[in-house]
VEXDREN-2710 file (C-alpha; in Angstrom, 1 decimal):
% VEXDREN-2710
k/r/px/py/pz
1/MET/39.5/27.1/27.0
2/ALA/35.9/28.2/27.5
3/GLN/33.3/25.3/26.9
4/THR/30.6/25.8/24.4
5/ALA/27.0/25.1/25.7
6/HIS/25.1/22.6/23.9
7/THR/21.2/22.6/23.9
8/ALA/19.1/19.9/22.7
9/PRO/17.5/20.2/19.2
10/ALA/13.9/21.5/19.5
11/LEU/11.1/19.0/19.7
12/PRO/8.6/18.9/16.8
13/VAL/5.7/21.5/16.7
14/LEU/2.3/20.0/16.3
15/HIS/0.4/22.1/13.7
16/LEU/-3.3/21.4/14.3
17/LYS/-6.6/23.1/13.3
18/GLY/-8.4/21.9/16.3
19/ASP/-7.8/19.8/19.5
20/ALA/-5.0/17.3/19.6
21/PRO/-6.3/13.6/19.5
22/LYS/-7.0/12.1/22.9
23/SER/-4.0/9.6/22.4
24/THR/-1.5/12.4/22.1
25/ASP/-0.1/12.3/25.6
26/ARG/0.5/8.5/25.4
27/VAL/1.8/8.4/21.9
28/LEU/3.5/11.7/21.2
29/THR/5.7/11.8/24.4
30/ASP/8.9/14.0/24.5
31/GLU/11.0/10.9/24.0
32/ALA/9.1/9.7/21.0
33/LEU/9.0/13.1/19.5
34/ALA/12.8/13.4/20.0
35/PHE/13.2/9.8/18.4
36/VAL/11.1/10.8/15.2
37/ALA/12.6/14.3/15.1
38/ASP/16.1/12.8/15.1
39/LEU/15.3/10.3/12.1
40/GLN/14.0/13.4/10.2
41/ARG/17.0/15.6/10.7
42/THR/19.3/12.5/9.9
43/PHE/17.3/11.3/6.8
44/GLY/15.0/14.0/5.7
45/GLN/17.3/15.5/3.0
46/ALA/18.1/12.0/1.6
47/ARG/14.4/11.4/1.2
48/MET/14.0/14.7/-0.6
49/ASP/16.8/14.0/-2.9
50/LEU/15.3/10.7/-3.8
51/LEU/11.8/12.2/-4.6
52/ALA/13.6/14.7/-6.9
53/ALA/15.2/11.8/-8.6
54/ARG/11.9/10.1/-9.1
55/LYS/10.7/13.2/-11.1
56/THR/13.9/13.3/-13.2
57/ALA/13.4/9.6/-14.0
58/GLN/9.7/10.2/-14.9
59/ALA/10.7/13.1/-17.1
60/ALA/13.1/10.9/-18.9
61/ARG/10.2/8.5/-19.5
62/ASP/7.9/11.1/-20.5
63/ARG/10.4/11.9/-23.3
64/GLY/10.1/8.2/-24.3
65/GLU/13.1/6.5/-22.5
66/GLU/12.2/2.8/-21.7
67/LEU/12.6/1.0/-18.6
68/SER/15.4/-1.5/-18.3
69/PHE/17.5/-3.5/-16.0
70/LEU/20.2/-1.5/-14.7
71/ALA/23.6/-2.2/-16.3
72/ALA/25.4/-0.7/-13.1
73/THR/23.9/-3.3/-10.9
74/LYS/24.3/-6.5/-13.2
75/SER/26.7/-8.0/-10.6
76/VAL/24.2/-7.9/-8.0
77/ARG/21.7/-9.8/-10.2
78/GLN/24.2/-12.3/-11.2
79/SER/26.1/-13.1/-8.0
80/ASP/25.1/-15.6/-5.3
81/TRP/23.8/-14.2/-2.1
82/THR/20.8/-14.5/0.3
83/VAL/19.0/-12.4/2.8
84/ALA/19.6/-13.1/6.4
85/PRO/17.8/-15.9/8.1
86/LEU/14.2/-15.3/8.8
87/PRO/12.7/-15.3/12.3
88/LYS/10.5/-18.4/13.4
89/ASP/7.1/-16.4/13.4
90/LEU/7.7/-15.2/9.8
91/LEU/8.2/-18.7/8.3
92/LYS/4.5/-19.3/7.6
93/ARG/2.6/-16.4/5.9
94/GLN/0.2/-18.5/3.8
95/VAL/-2.7/-15.9/4.5
96/GLU/-2.1/-12.3/5.3
97/ILE/-5.1/-9.9/6.0
98/THR/-4.8/-6.2/5.5
99/GLY/-6.7/-3.3/6.7
100/PRO/-6.7/0.1/8.3
101/VAL/-5.5/0.9/11.9
102/GLU/-9.0/1.3/13.5
103/ARG/-9.4/-0.3/16.6
104/LYS/-12.3/-2.7/15.9
105/MET/-10.8/-3.7/12.5
106/ILE/-7.4/-4.4/14.2
107/ILE/-9.2/-6.8/16.7
108/ASN/-11.2/-8.4/14.0
109/ALA/-8.2/-8.9/11.7
110/LEU/-5.8/-10.4/14.2
111/ASN/-8.5/-12.7/15.4
112/ALA/-9.5/-13.7/11.6
113/GLY/-7.3/-16.8/11.5
114/ALA/-4.7/-15.4/9.2
115/ASP/-0.9/-15.9/9.7
116/VAL/-0.2/-12.3/9.4
117/PHE/-2.2/-9.0/9.9
118/MET/-0.8/-6.0/8.2
119/ALA/-1.8/-2.7/9.9
120/ASP/-1.8/-0.2/7.3
121/PHE/-1.3/3.5/7.8
122/GLU/-1.1/4.0/3.9
123/ASP/-3.7/3.2/1.4
124/SER/-6.4/2.0/3.6
125/SER/-6.2/4.7/6.1
126/SER/-7.3/8.4/5.5
127/PRO/-4.4/10.3/7.1
128/THR/-6.3/12.5/9.6
129/PHE/-4.1/13.3/12.5
130/GLU/-6.6/11.6/14.7
131/ASN/-6.5/8.3/12.4
132/MET/-2.7/8.5/12.6
133/VAL/-2.2/9.0/16.4
134/GLU/-5.2/6.9/17.4
135/GLY/-3.8/4.1/15.2
136/GLN/-0.4/4.2/16.9
137/GLN/-2.2/3.9/20.3
138/ASN/-4.3/1.0/19.0
139/LEU/-1.2/-0.9/17.9
140/MET/0.7/-0.3/21.2
141/ASP/-2.4/-1.9/22.9
142/ALA/-2.4/-4.8/20.3
143/VAL/1.3/-5.6/20.9
144/ARG/0.6/-5.8/24.5
145/GLY/-2.4/-7.8/24.2
146/THR/-4.8/-5.2/26.0
147/ILE/-6.7/-4.0/23.1
148/THR/-10.4/-4.0/23.6
149/TYR/-13.3/-2.2/21.8
150/ASP/-17.1/-1.9/23.0
151/ASP/-19.1/-1.0/20.0
152/PRO/-21.5/2.0/21.1
153/LYS/-24.1/0.9/18.4
154/SER/-24.4/-2.6/19.0
155/GLY/-23.0/-3.1/22.6
156/LYS/-20.7/-5.9/21.4
157/HIS/-17.5/-6.4/23.1
158/TYR/-14.2/-7.1/21.2
159/GLU/-11.1/-8.4/22.5
160/LEU/-8.0/-10.4/21.2
161/GLY/-8.2/-14.3/21.1
162/ASP/-5.7/-16.7/22.1
163/ASP/-3.8/-17.1/18.8
164/PRO/-3.6/-13.7/17.1
165/ALA/-1.9/-13.1/13.9
166/VAL/1.7/-11.9/13.5
167/LEU/1.6/-8.2/13.3
168/MET/3.1/-6.2/10.6
169/VAL/2.9/-2.5/9.8
170/ARG/2.8/-0.5/6.6
171/PRO/4.0/3.3/7.2
172/ARG/3.2/5.7/4.6
173/GLY/5.4/6.0/1.4
174/TRP/8.3/8.3/1.0
175/HIS/6.3/10.6/-1.0
176/LEU/3.9/11.8/1.8
177/ASP/4.4/14.4/4.5
178/GLU/2.9/14.4/8.0
179/ARG/1.3/17.8/7.6
180/HIS/0.4/18.1/11.3
181/VAL/4.3/17.9/12.5
182/LEU/6.7/20.6/11.8
183/ILE/10.4/19.9/12.4
184/ASP/12.6/22.9/12.3
185/GLY/9.7/24.7/10.4
186/GLU/9.3/22.0/7.8
187/ARG/6.9/19.1/7.6
188/MET/8.4/15.9/8.4
189/SER/8.3/12.5/6.4
190/ALA/5.0/10.6/7.0
191/SER/7.2/7.4/6.6
192/LEU/9.5/8.4/9.4
193/PHE/6.8/9.5/11.5
194/ASP/4.8/6.2/11.2
195/PHE/7.8/4.0/11.3
196/GLY/9.4/5.9/14.2
197/LEU/6.6/6.0/16.6
198/TYR/5.7/2.3/16.1
199/PHE/9.3/1.1/16.4
200/PHE/10.0/3.5/19.4
201/HIS/6.9/2.4/21.4
202/ASN/6.9/-1.4/20.5
203/ALA/10.2/-2.8/19.3
204/LYS/11.4/-4.0/22.7
205/ALA/7.9/-5.2/23.8
206/LEU/7.6/-7.2/20.6
207/GLN/11.1/-8.6/21.2
208/GLN/10.2/-9.9/24.6
209/LYS/7.4/-11.8/23.4
210/GLY/9.4/-13.4/20.8
211/SER/8.4/-11.4/17.8
212/GLY/9.8/-8.3/16.4
213/PRO/9.2/-5.1/14.7
214/TYR/8.0/-6.2/11.2
215/PHE/7.1/-3.8/8.3
216/TYR/5.8/-3.5/4.8
217/LEU/7.3/-0.8/2.9
218/PRO/5.2/0.7/-0.1
219/LYS/5.7/2.5/-3.2
220/LEU/9.5/2.1/-3.7
221/GLU/10.8/2.9/-7.1
222/GLY/14.3/1.4/-6.9
223/HIS/17.1/0.3/-4.9
224/LYS/18.4/3.4/-3.7
225/GLU/15.0/4.0/-1.9
226/ALA/15.4/0.6/-0.2
227/ARG/18.9/1.6/0.7
228/LEU/17.6/4.7/2.6
229/TRP/15.1/2.4/4.4
230/ASN/18.0/0.1/5.4
231/ASP/19.9/3.1/6.7
232/VAL/16.9/4.2/8.8
233/PHE/16.6/0.6/10.2
234/THR/20.2/0.4/11.0
235/TYR/20.2/3.8/12.7
236/ALA/17.1/3.1/14.7
237/GLN/18.2/-0.3/15.8
238/LYS/21.4/1.3/17.3
239/ALA/19.6/4.0/18.8
240/LEU/17.4/1.8/20.8
241/GLY/20.3/-0.6/21.7
242/LEU/18.8/-3.5/19.4
243/PRO/20.9/-5.8/17.2
244/THR/21.0/-5.1/13.4
245/GLY/18.4/-7.4/11.8
246/THR/15.8/-7.2/14.6
247/ILE/13.7/-5.3/12.0
248/LYS/12.4/-7.4/9.2
249/ALA/10.6/-5.9/6.1
250/THR/8.8/-6.8/3.0
251/VAL/8.8/-4.6/0.2
252/LEU/5.7/-4.2/-2.0
253/ILE/6.7/-4.3/-5.7
254/GLU/3.9/-1.9/-6.7
255/THR/5.6/0.4/-9.0
256/LEU/6.8/-0.5/-12.6
257/PRO/10.4/0.8/-11.9
258/ALA/10.7/-1.4/-8.9
259/ALA/9.9/-4.6/-11.0
260/PHE/13.3/-3.8/-13.0
261/GLU/15.3/-3.8/-9.4
262/MET/13.9/-6.7/-7.3
263/ASP/17.2/-8.2/-6.7
264/GLU/18.8/-4.9/-6.0
265/ILE/16.2/-3.9/-3.6
266/LEU/16.4/-7.3/-1.7
267/TYR/20.3/-6.7/-1.8
268/GLU/20.1/-3.3/0.0
269/LEU/17.8/-4.6/2.6
270/LYS/19.5/-8.0/3.0
271/ASP/20.1/-7.8/6.7
272/HIS/16.5/-6.9/7.3
273/ALA/14.6/-8.3/4.2
274/ALA/11.7/-10.6/4.6
275/GLY/10.5/-10.9/1.2
276/LEU/8.6/-9.1/-1.7
277/ASN/4.9/-8.6/-2.2
278/CYS/3.0/-8.3/-5.5
279/GLY/0.9/-5.1/-4.9
280/ARG/-1.1/-5.6/-7.8
281/TRP/-3.4/-2.6/-7.7
282/ASP/-0.7/0.0/-7.1
283/TYR/1.4/-1.7/-9.9
284/ILE/-1.4/-1.2/-12.5
285/PHE/-1.7/2.2/-11.4
286/SER/2.2/2.8/-11.6
287/ALA/2.1/1.1/-15.1
288/ILE/-0.5/3.7/-16.5
289/LYS/1.4/6.5/-14.8
290/VAL/4.8/5.6/-16.1
291/ASN/3.4/5.4/-19.6
292/ARG/1.1/8.6/-19.3
293/THR/2.5/10.4/-22.3
294/ARG/2.4/7.4/-24.7
295/ASP/-0.7/7.4/-26.7
296/GLU/-0.1/3.8/-28.0
297/ARG/0.0/2.7/-24.6
298/ILE/-3.6/3.4/-23.4
299/PHE/-5.1/0.6/-21.1
300/PRO/-8.4/-1.3/-21.4
301/ASP/-11.0/-1.3/-18.8
302/ARG/-9.9/-1.7/-15.3
303/ALA/-12.2/-5.0/-15.1
304/HIS/-10.0/-6.3/-17.9
305/VAL/-6.5/-5.7/-16.4
306/GLY/-6.3/-8.8/-14.3
307/MET/-3.5/-11.2/-13.2
308/THR/-3.7/-13.2/-16.4
309/GLN/-2.6/-10.3/-18.6
310/PRO/0.9/-11.2/-19.9
311/PHE/2.6/-8.1/-18.1
312/MET/1.1/-9.1/-14.8
313/ARG/2.0/-12.7/-15.1
314/ALA/5.6/-11.9/-16.0
315/TYR/6.0/-9.8/-12.9
316/THR/4.5/-12.0/-10.4
317/GLN/6.5/-15.0/-11.6
318/LEU/9.6/-12.9/-11.5
319/VAL/9.0/-11.9/-8.1
320/ILE/8.8/-15.7/-7.1
321/LYS/12.0/-16.5/-9.0
322/THR/13.9/-13.5/-7.5
323/CYS/12.8/-14.2/-3.9
324/HIS/13.4/-17.8/-3.7
325/ARG/16.9/-17.5/-5.2
326/ARG/17.5/-15.2/-2.4
327/GLY/15.8/-17.0/0.6
328/ALA/13.0/-14.4/0.8
329/PHE/9.2/-14.9/0.8
330/ALA/7.2/-14.2/-2.4
331/MET/3.8/-12.9/-1.2
332/GLY/0.9/-12.9/-3.6
333/GLY/-1.7/-10.0/-4.3
334/MET/-4.8/-8.9/-2.7
335/ALA/-8.4/-10.4/-3.1
336/ALA/-10.4/-7.4/-3.1
337/GLN/-13.8/-9.4/-3.1
338/ILE/-16.1/-9.0/-0.1
339/PRO/-18.6/-12.0/0.9
340/ILE/-22.0/-11.2/-0.3
341/LYS/-24.4/-12.4/2.3
342/ASN/-27.7/-11.6/0.8
343/ASP/-27.1/-13.2/-2.6
344/PRO/-25.8/-16.9/-2.4
345/GLU/-25.5/-17.1/-6.3
346/LYS/-23.3/-13.8/-6.5
347/ASN/-21.3/-14.8/-3.4
348/ASP/-20.5/-18.4/-4.9
349/ALA/-19.3/-16.6/-8.1
350/ALA/-17.1/-14.1/-6.0
351/LEU/-15.7/-16.8/-3.9
352/ALA/-15.0/-18.9/-7.3
353/LYS/-12.9/-15.9/-8.4
354/VAL/-10.8/-15.8/-5.1
355/ARG/-10.1/-19.7/-5.4
356/ALA/-9.0/-19.3/-8.9
357/ASP/-6.8/-16.4/-8.1
358/LYS/-5.3/-18.1/-5.2
359/THR/-4.9/-21.3/-6.8
360/ARG/-2.8/-19.7/-9.5
361/GLU/-0.8/-18.0/-7.0
362/ALA/-0.1/-21.1/-4.9
363/GLN/0.6/-23.2/-8.1
364/ASP/3.0/-20.5/-9.5
365/GLY/5.1/-20.7/-6.2
366/HIS/4.1/-17.9/-4.0
367/ASP/4.5/-18.6/-0.3
368/GLY/1.3/-16.9/0.8
369/THR/-1.3/-14.2/-0.3
370/TRP/-3.4/-11.3/0.8
371/VAL/-7.1/-11.0/1.6
372/ALA/-9.2/-7.8/2.4
373/HIS/-11.8/-9.6/4.5
374/PRO/-11.9/-12.1/7.2
375/GLY/-14.5/-14.1/5.3
376/LEU/-12.0/-14.9/2.8
377/VAL/-9.3/-16.3/5.0
378/PRO/-10.6/-19.8/5.0
379/VAL/-10.9/-19.8/1.3
380/ALA/-7.2/-18.8/0.7
381/ARG/-6.2/-21.0/3.6
382/LYS/-7.6/-24.2/2.0
383/VAL/-6.1/-23.3/-1.4
384/PHE/-2.6/-22.9/-0.1
385/GLU/-2.7/-25.9/2.2
386/ASP/-4.0/-27.9/-0.7
387/VAL/-1.1/-27.1/-2.8
388/LEU/1.7/-26.8/-0.3
389/GLY/0.9/-30.2/1.3
390/GLY/1.8/-29.6/4.7
391/LYS/4.8/-27.3/4.1
392/ASP/4.9/-23.7/5.7
393/ASN/6.3/-22.2/2.5
394/GLN/7.5/-22.8/-0.9
395/LEU/11.2/-21.3/-0.6
396/ASP/12.4/-24.5/-2.4
397/LYS/10.4/-23.8/-5.5
398/MET/13.0/-22.1/-7.5
399/ARG/11.2/-21.4/-10.8
400/GLU/14.4/-21.5/-12.8
401/ASP/12.0/-21.9/-16.0
402/VAL/11.1/-18.2/-15.5
403/ASP/12.9/-15.9/-18.0
404/VAL/11.3/-12.3/-18.1
405/SER/12.6/-9.6/-20.3
406/ALA/12.1/-5.8/-20.1
407/LEU/9.7/-6.2/-23.0
408/ASP/7.7/-8.7/-21.0
409/LEU/7.4/-6.3/-17.9
410/SER/6.4/-3.4/-20.2
411/ARG/3.8/-5.1/-22.3
412/ILE/0.6/-3.2/-22.3
413/PRO/-2.6/-5.1/-21.6
414/GLU/-5.4/-5.6/-24.3
415/GLY/-8.9/-5.5/-23.9
416/PRO/-12.0/-3.3/-24.5
417/ARG/-12.5/0.4/-23.7
418/THR/-16.2/0.9/-22.9
419/GLU/-18.7/3.5/-21.6
420/ALA/-19.5/1.2/-19.0
421/GLY/-15.9/1.0/-17.8
422/LEU/-15.5/4.9/-18.0
423/ARG/-18.6/5.1/-15.8
424/GLN/-17.3/2.6/-13.3
425/ASN/-14.0/4.6/-13.0
426/ILE/-16.2/7.8/-12.2
427/ARG/-18.3/6.0/-9.7
428/VAL/-15.5/4.3/-7.8
429/GLY/-13.4/7.6/-8.0
430/VAL/-16.1/9.9/-6.6
431/LEU/-17.4/7.3/-3.8
432/TYR/-13.8/6.8/-2.7
433/LEU/-12.8/10.2/-2.4
434/GLU/-16.0/11.2/-0.6
435/ALA/-15.2/8.5/2.1
436/TRP/-11.6/9.4/2.3
437/LEU/-12.4/13.0/2.8
438/ARG/-14.6/12.1/5.8
439/GLY/-11.6/10.1/7.3
440/GLN/-12.4/6.5/5.9
441/GLY/-9.7/5.2/3.9
442/CYS/-11.0/1.5/3.2
443/VAL/-14.4/1.5/1.5
444/PRO/-16.6/-1.4/0.3
445/ILE/-18.0/-0.4/-3.1
446/ASP/-20.1/-2.8/-5.3
447/HIS/-18.9/-6.0/-3.3
448/LEU/-15.3/-5.1/-3.7
449/MET/-12.9/-3.3/-1.0
450/GLU/-11.6/-0.3/-2.6
451/ASP/-8.6/1.7/-1.3
452/ALA/-6.3/4.5/-2.4
453/ALA/-4.7/2.1/-5.1
454/THR/-8.0/1.1/-6.7
455/ALA/-9.1/4.8/-6.8
456/GLU/-5.7/5.6/-8.4
457/ILE/-6.3/3.3/-11.1
458/SER/-9.8/4.9/-11.9
459/ARG/-8.7/8.5/-12.0
460/THR/-5.4/7.8/-14.1
461/GLN/-7.4/5.6/-16.7
462/VAL/-9.9/8.5/-17.0
463/TRP/-7.0/11.1/-17.2
464/GLN/-5.2/8.8/-19.8
465/GLN/-8.3/8.5/-22.0
466/ILE/-9.0/12.2/-22.0
467/HIS/-5.4/13.3/-22.4
468/HIS/-5.1/11.2/-25.4
469/ARG/-8.7/11.3/-26.8
470/ALA/-8.8/7.5/-26.7
471/ALA/-11.6/5.8/-28.7
472/LEU/-14.2/3.7/-27.0
473/ASP/-15.4/0.5/-28.6
474/ASP/-18.5/2.2/-29.8
475/GLY/-16.3/4.6/-31.9
476/ARG/-16.9/7.8/-29.6
477/THR/-13.7/9.7/-28.4
478/VAL/-13.2/10.4/-24.7
479/THR/-13.3/14.1/-24.4
480/VAL/-13.7/16.5/-21.5
481/GLY/-17.3/17.1/-22.6
482/LEU/-18.1/13.4/-22.8
483/PHE/-16.5/13.2/-19.3
484/ASP/-18.4/16.0/-17.7
485/THR/-21.7/14.6/-19.1
486/LEU/-21.0/11.1/-17.6
487/LEU/-20.0/12.7/-14.4
488/ALA/-23.0/14.6/-14.0
489/GLU/-25.2/11.6/-14.7
490/GLU/-23.3/9.4/-12.2
491/MET/-23.5/11.9/-9.6
492/ASP/-27.4/12.1/-10.1
493/LYS/-27.5/8.3/-9.7
494/LEU/-25.1/8.6/-6.5
495/LYS/-27.6/11.1/-5.1
496/HIS/-30.5/8.8/-5.6
497/GLU/-28.6/5.9/-4.2
498/VAL/-27.6/7.4/-1.0
499/GLY/-30.3/9.6/-0.5
500/VAL/-30.5/13.4/-0.5
501/GLU/-29.9/13.9/3.1
502/ARG/-26.8/11.7/3.0
503/PHE/-25.8/13.3/-0.2
504/ASP/-26.2/16.9/1.1
505/THR/-24.5/16.2/4.5
506/GLY/-21.5/14.3/2.9
507/ARG/-18.7/15.5/0.9
508/PHE/-19.8/14.4/-2.5
509/LEU/-19.5/17.7/-4.1
510/GLU/-16.0/18.2/-2.9
511/ALA/-15.1/14.7/-4.2
512/GLN/-16.7/15.4/-7.4
513/LYS/-14.7/18.7/-8.0
514/LEU/-11.4/17.1/-6.9
515/PHE/-11.9/13.9/-9.2
516/ALA/-12.8/16.1/-12.2
517/HIS/-9.7/18.2/-11.5
518/LEU/-7.6/15.2/-11.2
519/CYS/-8.9/13.8/-14.5
520/THR/-8.8/16.9/-16.7
521/GLU/-5.9/18.9/-15.6
522/VAL/-2.9/18.9/-18.1
523/ASP/-0.4/17.0/-16.1
524/CYS/-1.2/13.7/-14.4
525/ALA/-0.7/14.1/-10.7
526/ASP/1.8/11.8/-9.1
527/PHE/-0.8/10.7/-6.2
528/LEU/-4.3/11.8/-5.7
529/THR/-3.6/11.9/-1.9
530/LEU/-1.4/14.9/-2.3
531/PRO/-4.0/17.3/-3.5
532/ALA/-6.8/15.5/-1.4
533/SER/-4.9/15.9/2.0
534/ALA/-5.3/19.8/1.7
535/LEU/-9.1/19.0/1.9
536/LEU/-9.1/16.9/5.0
537/ALA/-11.0/18.5/8.0
538/ASP/-8.2/18.6/10.2
END
């Protein structure tokens, strides 16, 4: 019998407008590309099916269907089980710092005195191909302890200290494509691209130094999406000859639908689960988006949608109860404040807010928390050390007193809707988009660190108010006309604030046009990064 010749599947095609990033040869080797291509060919259709299911579920909610705990998985919630044991270097996560995969920021974050640094390919990174590929090289160097940086402006030299934080990586969410990489003529999943390259290049090196490939998983909307990640992990570990459970992942509970499936998400990932995190800003954004067609569910000003709102309290405490019952970590949310060096009074006020936020989290039972700036690490550390009293974590704090209903999770926050709040959303939205279009995904604005999640709150709040002709506290109705007027006025202020030259050479007008489109289109876009990606320079 004649034998059939088999040829290896084609490698991905890089689809670039300009030159490839300088790290391409080191990061995008034939072996690494073959690995990510295999992941895409194996799991790409399952991912697309889940994204289609998201749209179907949201269409049902648009028709008035309420979120609820799943009847089909009641046995998972009620039965006794725990996640697999956690590795030693993930047993203390009292303070975690997050930031983009930019070289100097990686070094500073690893040296900041936090227990964990989450290197972020998602909400705090603008997905230019250079950022994504250079970020992978930066992490390869960080894993091997060789990462350095010489600042061309200051001449300062940066290198790792003796006791860097444990490294975790957040790949982009299931909804995003890597538009520069084509596999069999189709864009590949950004999630699989980011995860696959980091895992391929670093898993064994991390294992050899007594750590492992640890991940944060963003934007999941339910347990079936967690199941896909678990399948990817199992497949990837087998492909590299690593034991099941080498990978550990913390899932961000940052969508409203996911809050109804916490047990199920941990169950699907139980061989690989390290915990759940309260991704507060994306959670607020998701709550607005889920309720986008409901004119009786319009949110107040962003400044009033804080962690003491009943629906936020319900979800964070349910995270603690769920995680600790299953032997997993319950991580608190982000402190977005930035130290204010030139105003001691304002700085003291900002730090007081951080202490109050972290004290509430620690006393509730969280095992750790997030900060966005190295200057906040000592503040958060002191709070958790005082509350935990020498313990590494609070896995023994079971919170059996917590009883959260579907109504508790769905309750709409109360507070004022003001012109000042509307203006703040416009200002933050435009400033962030302008920076993002220039390749910067993490932006300090008015002493807060803004990323894609906070910009999403801004634009969905404006869309919601225009779409439903919401009333401001002064009696005026939010219309396209009012929005256009305020947008023009805020753009004039920004031009004066940043200077005419900076305004004219930046991407402010493109950001203004995009923000206006997102806020006034008939349908609320799922994510601002989807239309924005088409405008990136590369």
